[in-house]
All heavy atoms as an XYZ file, in Angstrom:
913
protein
N     183.683    113.362     80.391
C     184.798    112.588     79.924
C     184.875    112.772     78.404
O     183.854    112.723     77.695
C     184.569    111.100     80.234
C     185.626    110.290     79.822
S     185.414    108.597     80.067
C     185.483    108.481     81.867
N     186.123    113.189     77.893
C     186.078    113.373     76.455
C     186.225    112.028     75.679
O     186.514    111.053     76.278
C     187.294    114.442     76.087
C     188.658    113.797     76.335
O     188.835    112.614     76.115
N     189.582    114.721     76.623
N     186.035    112.083     74.422
C     185.988    110.933     73.549
C     187.322    110.190     73.478
O     187.218    108.889     73.569
N     188.440    110.755     73.507
C     189.723    110.045     73.426
C     189.806    109.314     74.696
O     190.273    108.153     74.629
C     190.845    111.122     73.221
C     190.902    111.730     71.881
C     192.118    112.605     71.772
C     192.230    113.160     70.359
N     193.368    114.063     70.121
N     189.605    109.876     75.809
C     189.754    109.179     77.176
C     188.800    107.932     77.139
O     189.288    106.902     77.584
C     189.503    110.192     78.320
O     190.313    111.368     78.174
C     189.816    109.436     79.633
N     187.603    108.080     76.829
C     186.749    107.096     76.834
C     187.133    105.884     75.838
O     187.139    104.651     76.178
C     185.266    107.478     76.434
N     187.642    106.254     74.680
C     188.164    105.260     73.717
C     189.369    104.562     74.236
O     189.478    103.237     74.119
C     188.439    105.943     72.429
N     190.292    105.194     74.863
C     191.523    104.567     75.584
C     191.090    103.617     76.707
O     191.548    102.557     76.755
C     192.502    105.676     75.992
C     193.510    104.997     76.801
C     192.991    106.394     74.813
N     190.058    104.141     77.449
C     189.714    103.216     78.615
C     189.015    101.996     78.166
O     189.159    100.932     78.604
C     188.787    104.053     79.530
C     189.474    105.030     80.438
C     188.492    105.850     81.228
C     190.442    104.307     81.400
N     188.084    102.061     77.170
C     187.322    101.138     76.592
C     188.218    100.010     75.871
O     188.130     98.861     76.120
C     186.278    101.490     75.520
C     185.379    100.495     74.880
C     184.646     99.653     76.009
C     184.510    101.152     73.915
N     189.269    100.548     75.117
C     190.161     99.618     74.534
C     191.129     98.889     75.515
O     191.320     97.696     75.432
C     191.050    100.332     73.479
O     191.948    101.310     74.107
N     191.469     99.628     76.556
C     192.154     98.861     77.695
C     191.394     97.828     78.374
O     191.908     96.721     78.696
N     190.018     98.155     78.603
C     189.242     97.068     79.218
C     189.126     95.917     78.233
O     189.085     94.693     78.649
C     187.778     97.666     79.554
C     187.755     98.574     80.662
C     186.425     99.271     80.730
C     188.064     97.923     82.026
N     188.849     96.159     76.912
C     188.800     94.989     75.971
C     189.991     94.213     75.969
O     189.932     92.963     75.880
C     188.351     95.502     74.667
C     187.005     96.124     74.519
C     186.732     96.702     73.223
C     185.923     95.136     74.798
N     191.091     94.827     75.917
C     192.442     94.090     75.867
C     192.635     93.291     77.139
O     193.087     92.201     77.108
C     193.632     95.063     75.735
C     194.893     94.399     75.958
C     193.577     95.721     74.346
N     192.179     93.747     78.298
C     192.189     93.135     79.666
C     191.353     91.903     79.623
O     191.604     91.003     80.231
N     190.316     91.891     78.837
C     189.354     90.767     78.782
C     189.831     89.628     77.803
O     189.281     88.464     77.978
C     187.967     91.194     78.355
S     187.164     92.308     79.515
N     190.774     89.908     76.938
C     191.156     88.856     75.999
C     192.030     87.854     76.806
O     192.865     88.182     77.576
C     192.053     89.531     75.011
C     192.629     88.429     73.937
C     191.277     90.538     74.117
N     191.609     86.613     76.515
C     192.406     85.490     77.239
C     193.536     84.933     76.304
O     193.280     84.784     75.107
C     191.394     84.322     77.655
C     190.487     84.769     78.628
C     189.433     83.647     78.831
O     189.535     82.599     78.226
N     188.634     83.746     79.863
N     194.716     84.747     76.841
C     195.724     84.224     76.097
C     195.736     82.731     76.154
O     195.352     82.047     77.118
C     197.075     84.737     76.459
O     197.341     84.488     77.888
C     197.255     86.311     76.377
N     196.213     82.085     75.093
C     196.175     80.606     75.044
C     197.578     80.100     75.218
O     198.495     80.598     74.611
C     195.591     80.098     73.692
C     195.179     78.753     73.812
C     194.390     78.402     72.479
O     194.523     79.022     71.534
N     193.557     77.312     72.565
N     197.759     79.122     76.126
C     199.055     78.604     76.326
C     199.555     77.790     75.133
O     198.717     77.041     74.490
C     199.032     77.741     77.678
C     198.696     78.464     78.894
C     198.729     77.435     80.055
C     199.781     79.523     79.217
N     200.819     77.737     74.856
C     201.330     76.971     73.731
C     200.986     75.500     73.752
O     200.653     74.857     72.835
C     202.793     77.183     73.753
C     202.947     78.331     74.565
C     201.984     78.578     75.339
N     201.077     74.871     75.089
C     200.798     73.458     75.240
C     199.256     73.179     74.823
O     198.899     72.174     74.224
C     200.942     72.938     76.589
C     202.395     73.153     77.187
C     202.546     74.500     77.918
O     201.559     74.897     78.562
O     203.587     75.191     77.718
N     198.416     74.071     75.281
C     196.948     73.961     75.054
C     196.742     73.994     73.444
O     195.925     73.307     72.951
C     196.198     74.935     75.649
N     197.385     74.833     72.827
C     197.239     74.936     71.353
C     197.664     73.680     70.585
O     196.943     73.217     69.718
C     198.089     76.226     70.820
O     197.694     77.324     71.508
C     197.884     76.360     69.303
N     198.718     73.046     70.998
C     199.295     71.898     70.402
C     198.299     70.709     70.706
O     198.054     69.904     69.774
C     200.610     71.603     70.887
N     197.845     70.640     71.911
C     196.876     69.571     72.342
C     195.615     69.677     71.593
O     194.945     68.741     71.200
C     196.644     69.549     73.819
N     195.122     70.939     71.394
C     193.861     71.143     70.702
C     194.011     70.858     69.195
O     193.108     70.277     68.623
C     193.401     72.609     70.917
O     193.432     72.987     72.282
C     192.085     72.884     70.278
N     195.184     71.167     68.650
C     195.337     70.851     67.126
C     195.315     69.405     66.917
O     194.884     68.858     65.898
C     196.637     71.449     66.761
N     195.798     68.595     67.943
C     195.981     67.132     67.693
C     194.568     66.453     68.030
O     194.363     65.291     67.545
C     196.950     66.502     68.612
N     193.706     67.074     68.665
C     192.432     66.399     69.023
C     191.511     66.421     67.918
O     191.432     67.420     67.126
C     191.722     67.128     70.198
N     190.798     65.409     67.728
C     189.846     65.328     66.509
C     188.639     66.256     66.769
O     188.253     66.527     67.987
C     189.341     63.880     66.460
C     189.521     63.299     67.891
C     190.691     64.053     68.409
N     188.003     66.736     65.712
C     186.914     67.577     65.851
C     185.708     66.850     66.372
O     185.487     65.746     65.951
C     186.543     68.270     64.420
N     184.891     67.413     67.229
C     183.692     66.704     67.739
C     182.713     66.433     66.633
O     182.600     67.221     65.724
C     183.250     67.593     68.807
C     183.718     68.962     68.489
C     185.136     68.765     67.787
N     182.031     65.358     66.718
C     180.932     65.086     65.703
C     179.792     65.965     65.881
O     179.451     66.416     66.985
C     180.502     63.577     65.863
N     179.286     66.293     64.741
C     178.120     67.302     64.710
C     176.934     66.466     64.912
O     176.641     65.390     64.477
C     178.027     68.049     63.430
C     179.242     69.108     63.312
C     179.113     69.839     61.972
O     178.247     69.610     61.148
N     179.920     70.856     61.980
N     175.822     67.084     65.559
C     174.570     66.477     65.882
C     173.750     66.443     64.581
O     173.944     67.371     63.847
C     173.867     67.130     67.032
N     172.984     65.399     64.363
C     172.154     65.432     63.200
C     171.072     66.680     63.197
O     170.786     67.214     64.169
C     171.296     64.228     63.277
C     171.721     63.545     64.558
C     172.754     64.323     65.293
N     170.861     67.150     61.973
C     170.060     68.339     61.811
C     168.572     68.141     62.331
O     168.184     69.092     62.822
C     169.963     68.666     60.408
N     168.173     66.891     62.390
C     166.825     66.711     62.848
C     166.728     66.958     64.385
O     165.681     67.435     64.802
C     166.318     65.264     62.576
N     167.790     66.639     65.181
C     167.764     66.887     66.586
C     167.896     68.372     66.901
O     167.478     68.764     67.937
C     168.854     66.116     67.200
N     168.338     69.136     65.966
C     168.566     70.575     66.348
C     167.297     71.341     66.369
O     167.226     72.338     67.196
C     169.536     71.242     65.141
N     166.249     71.017     65.575
C     165.088     71.848     65.579
C     163.856     70.947     65.978
O     163.331     70.292     65.098
C     164.848     72.409     64.100
N     163.446     71.091     67.176
C     162.267     70.342     67.624
C     160.955     70.891     67.017
O     160.856     72.008     66.659
C     162.122     70.403     69.187
C     162.941     71.751     69.410
C     163.951     71.921     68.255
N     160.096     69.980     66.709
C     158.798     70.285     66.091
C     157.887     71.032     67.095
O     157.984     70.828     68.200
C     158.161     69.129     65.588
N     157.052     71.919     66.493
C     156.122     72.601     67.303
C     155.179     71.614     67.963
O     154.791     70.622     67.303
C     155.404     73.633     66.584
C     156.218     74.819     66.144
O     157.114     75.077     66.845
O     155.730     75.540     65.200
N     154.726     71.811     69.188
C     153.816     70.898     69.839
C     152.850     71.851     70.555
O     153.085     72.385     71.502
C     154.386     69.919     70.796
C     153.572     69.078     71.455
N     153.640     67.702     71.320
C     152.461     69.210     72.338
C     152.653     67.114     71.883
N     151.921     68.024     72.611
N     151.682     72.012     69.936
C     150.689     72.973     70.422
C     149.835     72.282     71.593
O     149.281     71.147     71.242
C     149.741     73.545     69.447
C     150.635     74.219     68.283
C     148.864     74.535     69.979
C     151.534     75.323     68.711
N     149.669     72.915     72.687
C     148.831     72.290     73.715
C     147.690     73.233     74.097
O     148.073     74.448     74.359
C     149.600     71.998     75.056
C     148.765     71.384     76.120
C     150.719     70.961     74.703
N     146.507     72.726     74.149
C     145.346     73.680     74.641
C     145.356     73.627     76.149
O     144.947     72.595     76.669
C     144.094     73.196     74.039
C     144.119     73.354     72.454
C     142.681     72.930     71.879
N     142.746     72.916     70.578
C     142.405     74.054     69.754
N     141.973     75.158     70.305
N     142.430     73.978     68.388
N     145.781     74.629     76.702
C     146.008     74.640     78.198
C     144.721     74.159     78.983
O     144.899     73.404     79.915
C     146.444     76.086     78.658
C     147.769     76.499     78.064
C     146.615     76.193     80.176
C     148.132     77.754     78.187
N     143.605     74.701     78.703
C     142.438     74.438     79.405
C     141.801     73.179     78.959
O     140.885     72.714     79.603
C     141.438     75.527     79.315
C     142.020     76.832     79.951
C     140.962     77.948     80.127
N     139.796     77.604     80.881
C     139.763     77.494     82.202
N     140.794     77.817     82.922
N     138.562     77.236     82.847
N     142.197     72.539     77.936
C     141.616     71.192     77.458
C     142.444     69.983     77.482
O     142.007     68.937     77.323
C     141.197     71.467     75.964
C     140.156     72.547     75.763
C     139.943     72.777     74.320
O     140.352     72.004     73.467
O     139.405     73.861     73.937
N     143.697     70.156     77.980
C     144.631     68.935     78.102
C     144.006     68.053     79.202
O     143.683     68.512     80.243
C     145.974     69.369     78.416
N     144.013     66.844     78.868
C     143.477     65.803     79.913
C     144.497     65.363     80.815
O     145.686     65.283     80.543
C     142.726     64.730     79.189
O     143.767     63.980     78.479
C     141.634     65.171     78.281
N     144.022     64.771     81.930
C     144.914     64.127     82.924
C     145.657     62.956     82.128
O     146.920     62.657     82.483
C     144.165     63.540     84.043
S     143.733     64.921     85.215
N     145.018     62.198     81.321
C     145.622     61.135     80.583
C     146.769     61.696     79.780
O     147.786     60.952     79.534
C     144.527     60.461     79.641
C     145.008     59.196     78.967
C     143.886     58.508     78.271
O     142.796     59.048     78.133
N     144.215     57.252     77.756
N     146.580     62.819     79.126
C     147.794     63.393     78.448
C     149.028     63.597     79.263
O     150.100     63.273     78.804
C     147.344     64.734     77.864
C     146.314     64.645     76.792
O     146.056     63.593     76.119
O     145.491     65.680     76.661
N     148.747     64.240     80.472
C     149.933     64.535     81.230
C     150.526     63.296     81.878
O     151.756     63.211     82.048
C     149.547     65.592     82.408
C     148.849     65.050     83.528
C     150.851     66.305     82.833
N     149.737     62.310     82.172
C     150.275     61.061     82.705
C     151.018     60.307     81.711
O     151.933     59.544     82.019
C     149.149     60.222     83.253
C     148.494     60.689     84.503
C     147.248     59.814     84.905
C     149.436     60.768     85.616
N     150.804     60.530     80.358
C     151.507     59.793     79.310
C     152.883     60.509     78.945
O     153.696     60.007     78.117
N     153.218     61.639     79.631
C     154.491     62.394     79.323
C     155.688     61.703     79.897
O     155.501     60.959     80.869
C     154.369     63.770     79.877
C     153.304     64.642     79.174
C     153.230     66.032     79.907
C     153.616     64.869     77.664
N     156.805     61.907     79.321
C     158.020     61.462     79.990
C     158.293     62.202     81.259
O     157.749     63.330     81.370
C     159.184     61.787     78.958
N     158.938     61.617     82.153
C     159.096     62.359     83.424
C     159.657     63.762     83.351
O     159.083     64.645     84.172
C     160.147     61.395     84.166
C     159.983     60.103     83.519
C     159.654     60.344     82.086
N     160.568     64.126     82.626
C     161.046     65.508     82.388
C     159.938     66.410     81.908
O     159.798     67.485     82.406
C     162.293     65.610     81.521
C     163.470     65.044     82.311
O     163.567     64.861     83.434
O     164.502     64.816     81.514
N     159.186     65.904     80.998
C     158.032     66.679     80.322
C     156.946     66.859     81.452
O     156.341     67.856     81.540
C     157.642     66.061     79.082
C     158.608     66.057     78.019
O     159.503     66.958     78.022
O     158.532     65.228     77.040
N     156.727     65.772     82.146
C     155.659     65.903     83.111
C     155.983     66.878     84.318
O     155.315     67.716     84.751
C     155.405     64.484     83.823
C     154.213     64.485     84.778
C     153.916     63.189     85.375
N     153.845     62.138     84.375
C     154.438     60.948     84.417
N     155.052     60.625     85.669
N     154.311     60.047     83.656
N     157.317     66.917     84.601
C     157.793     67.783     85.641
C     157.680     69.342     85.174
O     157.243     70.205     85.809
C     159.256     67.617     85.943
N     157.948     69.513     83.839
C     157.869     70.902     83.311
C     156.404     71.280     83.200
O     155.954     72.408     83.473
C     158.480     70.926     81.775
N     155.551     70.274     82.791
C     154.055     70.675     82.804
C     153.608     70.924     84.158
O     152.734     71.860     84.337
C     153.347     69.401     82.163
N     154.080     70.164     85.151
C     153.633     70.423     86.543
C     154.004     71.940     86.978
O     153.119     72.508     87.539
C     154.333     69.434     87.489
O     153.799     68.150     87.172
C     153.988     69.711     88.920
N     155.105     72.247     86.656
C     155.602     73.660     87.089
C     154.775     74.650     86.398
O     154.368     75.768     86.944
C     157.128     73.771     86.855
C     157.930     73.058     87.820
S     157.554     73.362     89.511
C     157.985     75.068     89.649
N     154.525     74.386     85.056
C     153.606     75.302     84.307
C     152.259     75.449     84.981
O     151.782     76.598     85.171
C     153.452     74.830     82.848
C     152.474     75.638     82.067
C     152.770     76.915     81.656
C     151.184     75.154     81.958
C     151.885     77.710     80.998
C     150.208     76.030     81.327
C     150.538     77.181     80.800
N     151.626     74.293     85.218
C     150.310     74.313     85.780
C     150.156     74.895     87.158
O     149.162     75.586     87.550
C     149.521     72.968     85.608
C     149.018     72.737     84.189
C     149.640     71.931     83.290
C     147.908     73.424     83.760
C     149.223     71.834     82.050
C     147.339     73.214     82.540
C     147.997     72.400     81.730
O     147.500     72.206     80.311
N     151.295     74.760     87.922
C     151.222     75.309     89.298
C     151.320     76.886     89.139
O     150.590     77.667     89.772
C     152.430     74.801     90.188
C     152.069     73.398     90.476
C     152.548     75.682     91.430
C     153.239     72.671     91.250
N     152.157     77.293     88.256
C     152.285     78.813     87.899
C     150.979     79.317     87.375
O     150.508     80.400     87.633
N     150.349     78.539     86.495
C     149.127     78.954     85.935
C     148.045     79.149     86.964
O     147.198     80.119     86.985
C     148.591     77.869     84.912
C     147.341     78.078     84.233
C     147.267     79.082     83.121
C     146.246     77.506     84.481
C     146.152     79.338     82.453
C     145.034     77.665     83.817
C     144.974     78.723     82.859
O     143.819     78.802     82.124
N     147.970     78.253     87.880
C     147.010     78.321     88.989
C     147.251     79.481     89.912
O     146.360     80.161     90.402
C     146.917     76.984     89.723
C     146.277     75.808     89.018
C     144.934     76.175     88.395
O     144.081     76.845     89.083
N     144.664     75.634     87.296
N     148.547     79.647     90.146
C     148.935     80.799     90.960
C     148.413     82.109     90.345
O     148.000     83.029     91.115
C     150.541     80.860     91.245
N     148.709     82.212     89.031
C     148.227     83.326     88.322
C     146.617     83.498     88.378
O     146.130     84.676     88.551
C     148.549     83.309     86.836
O     148.169     84.411     86.095
N     145.932     82.427     88.101
C     144.451     82.406     88.289
C     143.956     82.883     89.616
O     142.984     83.571     89.722
C     143.942     81.080     87.819
C     144.004     80.805     86.399
C     143.334     79.531     86.051
N     141.868     79.715     86.169
C     141.044     78.819     86.494
N     141.466     77.597     86.916
N     139.740     78.989     86.694
N     144.704     82.543     90.701
C     144.277     82.894     91.971
C     144.872     84.266     92.404
O     144.692     84.722     93.455
C     144.789     81.792     93.038
C     143.914     80.597     93.167
C     144.261     79.475     92.387
C     142.779     80.523     93.938
C     143.420     78.318     92.388
C     142.002     79.404     94.095
C     142.343     78.260     93.313
N     145.608     84.803     91.536
C     146.262     86.108     91.689
C     147.133     86.212     92.983
O     147.145     87.045     93.778
C     145.141     87.220     91.886
C     144.343     87.469     90.590
C     143.521     88.706     90.627
N     142.570     88.804     89.629
C     142.768     89.189     88.293
N     144.005     89.433     88.046
N     141.842     89.154     87.405
N     147.865     85.057     93.079
C     148.751     84.861     94.113
C     149.930     85.735     94.026
O     150.535     85.842     92.883
C     149.260     83.401     94.408
O     148.198     82.504     94.628
N     150.453     86.323     95.079
C     151.649     87.217     95.029
C     152.937     86.418     95.432
O     153.922     86.841     95.192
C     151.400     88.414     95.798
C     150.435     89.325     95.225
C     150.317     90.723     96.046
C     149.059     91.379     95.609
N     149.086     92.517     94.947
N     152.668     85.408     96.207
C     153.701     84.474     96.666
C     153.288     83.031     96.638
O     152.121     82.705     96.365
C     154.043     84.741     98.226
O     152.846     84.498     98.950
C     154.544     86.249     98.386
N     154.339     82.131     96.693
C     153.910     80.719     96.665
C     154.970     80.084     97.582
O     156.173     80.463     97.710
C     154.126     80.063     95.266
C     153.672     78.593     95.319
C     155.430     80.149     94.610
C     153.310     78.043     93.986
N     154.528     79.217     98.494
C     155.404     78.359     99.390
C     155.976     77.285     98.651
O     155.409     76.332     98.287
C     154.561     77.895    100.549
C     155.372     77.231    101.567
O     156.583     76.999    101.313
N     154.887     76.872    102.666
N     157.211     77.522     98.246
C     158.002     76.499     97.438
C     157.946     75.033     98.017
O     157.992     74.059     97.313
C     159.453     77.053     97.178
C     160.332     75.993     96.408
C     159.366     78.364     96.411
N     157.988     75.003     99.369
C     157.915     73.787    100.068
C     156.675     72.936     99.756
O     156.637     71.726     99.835
C     158.073     73.915    101.515
N     155.575     73.603     99.298
C     154.336     72.949     98.987
C     154.347     72.444     97.535
O     153.331     71.604     97.196
C     153.191     73.832     99.268
C     152.886     74.264    100.567
C     151.741     75.336    100.824
C     152.653     73.098    101.448
N     155.253     72.715     96.743
C     155.192     72.303     95.361
C     155.109     70.799     95.108
O     154.322     70.330     94.424
C     156.341     72.968     94.501
C     156.033     74.509     94.362
C     156.531     72.372     93.182
C     157.225     75.189     93.621
N     155.912     70.085     95.864
C     155.789     68.597     95.628
C     154.566     68.087     96.171
O     154.044     67.187     95.584
C     156.986     68.059     96.576
C     157.909     69.141     96.781
C     157.147     70.362     96.640
N     153.961     68.670     97.250
C     152.618     68.299     97.670
C     151.516     68.540     96.592
O     150.647     67.742     96.331
C     152.228     68.917     99.021
O     150.921     68.616     99.382
N     151.633     69.708     95.944
C     150.608     70.090     95.037
C     150.708     69.205     93.782
O     149.719     68.679     93.248
C     150.818     71.532     94.587
C     150.490     72.493     95.711
C     149.955     71.886     93.325
C     150.971     73.980     95.473
N     151.987     68.990     93.416
C     152.236     68.055     92.287
C     151.659     66.564     92.663
O     150.919     66.021     91.732
C     153.718     67.888     92.000
C     154.029     66.963     90.761
C     155.528     66.849     90.617
O     156.267     67.118     91.601
O     155.924     66.469     89.583
N     151.925     66.101     93.786
C     151.486     64.808     94.178
C     149.922     64.732     94.202
O     149.415     63.650     93.714
N     149.385     65.687     94.732
C     147.851     65.749     94.712
C     147.254     65.801     93.366
O     146.218     65.061     93.115
C     147.376     66.952     95.619
C     147.652     66.773     97.115
C     147.227     68.020     97.806
O     146.350     68.860     97.475
N     147.864     68.254     99.096
N     147.870     66.560     92.594
C     147.310     66.765     91.170
C     147.431     65.507     90.403
O     146.524     65.007     89.614
C     147.923     67.907     90.532
N     148.573     64.803     90.514
C     148.832     63.589     89.771
C     148.086     62.512     90.336
O     147.579     61.693     89.545
C     150.315     63.283     89.785
C     151.174     64.252     88.956
C     152.677     63.865     89.061
C     150.768     64.413     87.546
N     147.786     62.462     91.549
C     146.892     61.377     92.159
C     145.460     61.558     91.644
O     144.752     60.574     91.242
C     146.901     61.476     93.704
N     145.049     62.881     91.601
C     143.741     63.133     91.044
C     143.681     62.680     89.609
O     142.681     62.146     89.019
C     143.374     64.675     91.143
C     142.108     65.083     90.548
C     141.111     65.191     91.512
C     142.018     65.575     89.236
C     139.830     65.621     90.956
C     140.790     66.013     88.671
C     139.732     66.019     89.582
O     138.523     66.492     89.070
N     144.763     62.992     88.835
C     144.762     62.563     87.443
C     144.651     61.027     87.290
O     143.999     60.578     86.427
C     146.076     63.086     86.830
S     145.802     64.889     86.232
N     145.380     60.381     88.047
C     145.400     58.848     87.976
C     143.896     58.284     88.242
O     143.490     57.360     87.648
C     146.291     58.344     89.054
C     147.694     58.473     88.528
C     148.758     58.015     89.647
O     148.335     57.605     90.758
O     149.952     58.148     89.271
N     143.135     58.957     89.213
C     141.862     58.619     89.553
C     140.798     59.122     88.573
O     139.766     58.527     88.371
C     141.421     59.181     90.868
C     142.219     58.613     92.080
C     142.047     59.309     93.456
O     141.179     60.215     93.539
O     142.779     58.861     94.434
N     141.093     60.154     87.927
C     140.145     60.712     86.877
C     140.918     61.108     85.534
O     141.056     62.333     85.192
C     139.664     62.123     87.488
C     138.975     61.808     88.829
O     137.955     61.270     88.902
N     139.693     62.312     89.883
N     141.282     60.098     84.842
C     142.142     60.452     83.633
C     141.386     61.183     82.526
O     141.995     61.830     81.628
C     142.514     59.041     83.078
C     141.576     57.988     83.725
C     141.130     58.759     84.914
N     139.993     61.287     82.513
C     139.262     61.902     81.694
C     139.051     63.435     81.971
O     138.642     64.209     81.110
C     137.839     61.245     81.430
C     137.088     61.210     82.765
O     137.691     61.041     83.806
O     135.857     61.412     82.651
N     139.332     63.833     83.162
C     139.282     65.249     83.554
C     140.420     66.017     83.041
O     141.413     65.516     82.563
C     139.386     65.294     85.155
C     138.201     64.735     85.846
C     136.919     65.516     85.560
N     135.804     65.016     86.249
C     135.208     65.406     87.349
N     135.679     66.478     87.949
N     134.161     64.849     87.815
N     140.339     67.385     83.092
C     141.424     68.244     82.550
C     142.491     68.427     83.633
O     142.154     68.406     84.759
C     140.862     69.737     82.103
O     140.282     70.299     83.260
C     139.703     69.416     81.078
N     143.689     68.688     83.046
C     144.837     69.022     83.976
C     144.640     70.305     84.849
O     144.889     70.307     85.982
C     146.076     69.098     83.081
C     147.386     69.424     84.030
C     146.321     67.865     82.171
N     143.921     71.289     84.123
C     143.562     72.441     84.864
C     142.687     72.206     86.124
O     142.952     72.681     87.210
C     142.829     73.485     83.964
C     142.213     74.558     84.745
C     143.749     73.887     82.922
N     141.741     71.218     85.976
C     140.793     70.788     87.145
C     141.792     70.208     88.246
O     141.510     70.481     89.354
C     139.848     69.847     86.750
C     138.710     70.599     85.821
C     137.736     69.508     85.309
O     138.161     68.453     84.848
N     136.444     69.828     85.256
N     142.627     69.329     87.787
C     143.484     68.575     88.804
C     144.370     69.585     89.594
O     144.458     69.577     90.873
C     144.282     67.594     88.162
N     144.919     70.512     88.927
C     145.860     71.472     89.573
C     145.119     72.602     90.254
O     145.520     73.095     91.392
C     146.865     72.062     88.583
C     147.992     71.111     88.359
C     147.936     70.253     87.376
C     149.171     71.098     89.175
C     148.977     69.268     87.062
C     150.187     70.193     89.035
C     150.149     69.395     88.076
N     143.880     72.841     89.832
C     143.090     73.901     90.565
C     142.696     73.289     91.940
O     142.698     73.987     92.941
C     141.870     74.245     89.820
N     142.310     72.003     91.947
C     141.841     71.494     93.148
C     143.110     71.289     94.067
O     142.996     71.633     95.325
C     141.388     69.968     92.873
C     140.761     69.242     94.042
C     140.115     67.954     93.573
C     139.496     67.159     94.717
N     140.111     66.970     95.990
N     144.221     70.794     93.563
C     145.428     70.651     94.421
C     145.911     72.052     94.866
O     146.298     72.016     96.124
C     146.516     69.857     93.639
N     145.963     72.986     94.047
C     146.579     74.364     94.415
C     145.581     74.913     95.550
O     146.082     75.431     96.563
C     146.612     75.308     93.287
C     147.258     76.477     93.542
C     148.764     76.595     93.562
C     146.692     77.642     93.827
C     149.377     77.720     93.886
C     147.341     78.739     94.162
C     148.683     78.820     94.152
O     149.245     80.025     94.439
N     144.295     74.834     95.490
C     143.341     75.496     96.413
C     143.466     74.682     97.749
O     143.336     75.341     98.789
C     141.863     75.446     95.852
O     141.459     74.270     95.652
N     143.669     73.444     97.719
C     143.774     72.656     99.007
C     145.093     73.086     99.640
O     145.218     73.093    100.820
C     143.697     71.168     98.641
C     142.241     70.670     98.395
C     142.240     69.164     98.134
O     143.233     68.544     98.213
O     141.127     68.763     97.590
N     146.098     73.247     98.857
C     147.427     73.580     99.525
C     147.406     74.988    100.117
O     148.175     75.324    101.001
C     148.606     73.520     98.366
N     146.599     75.884     99.541
C     146.424     77.222    100.162
C     145.827     77.364    101.429
O     145.979     78.347    102.141
C     145.695     78.125     99.166
C     146.444     78.444     97.733
C     145.701     79.341     96.957
N     145.263     80.580     97.726
C     144.800     81.616     97.257
N     144.981     81.750     95.930
N     144.492     82.606     98.042
N     145.117     76.293    101.815
C     144.331     76.230    103.098
C     145.284     76.165    104.316
O     146.268     75.639    104.374
C     143.314     75.207    103.122
C     142.259     75.329    102.138
C     141.315     74.130    102.254
N     140.546     74.184    101.023
C     139.657     73.198    100.805
N     139.492     72.220    101.538
N     139.006     73.299     99.694
């Protein structure tokens, strides 16, 4: 394909992708107030370094529910990697999570790695 043909096709594709704005939408948008900007402090979260093998069960139990769910998924993936698993039964994830968190409640001084290693190995059976 020569350069002129490619340039014409490319410009045609780009023009086809441009969305036109309806006049009513333009007028409504102009009348609407600008959204408030979020504070600068909320835009940049602070670094939080976690020592993967040293985090305690007490640490994970003290997390907010969303953070605990994220930590759970991380530690399940971590254990899958340690066991060199090629697959994981997704239906077992809630069971692994429940077993690990129950272990943590009973042993808050143990590491999270120990809790998930035990739960993951039991789920593999």
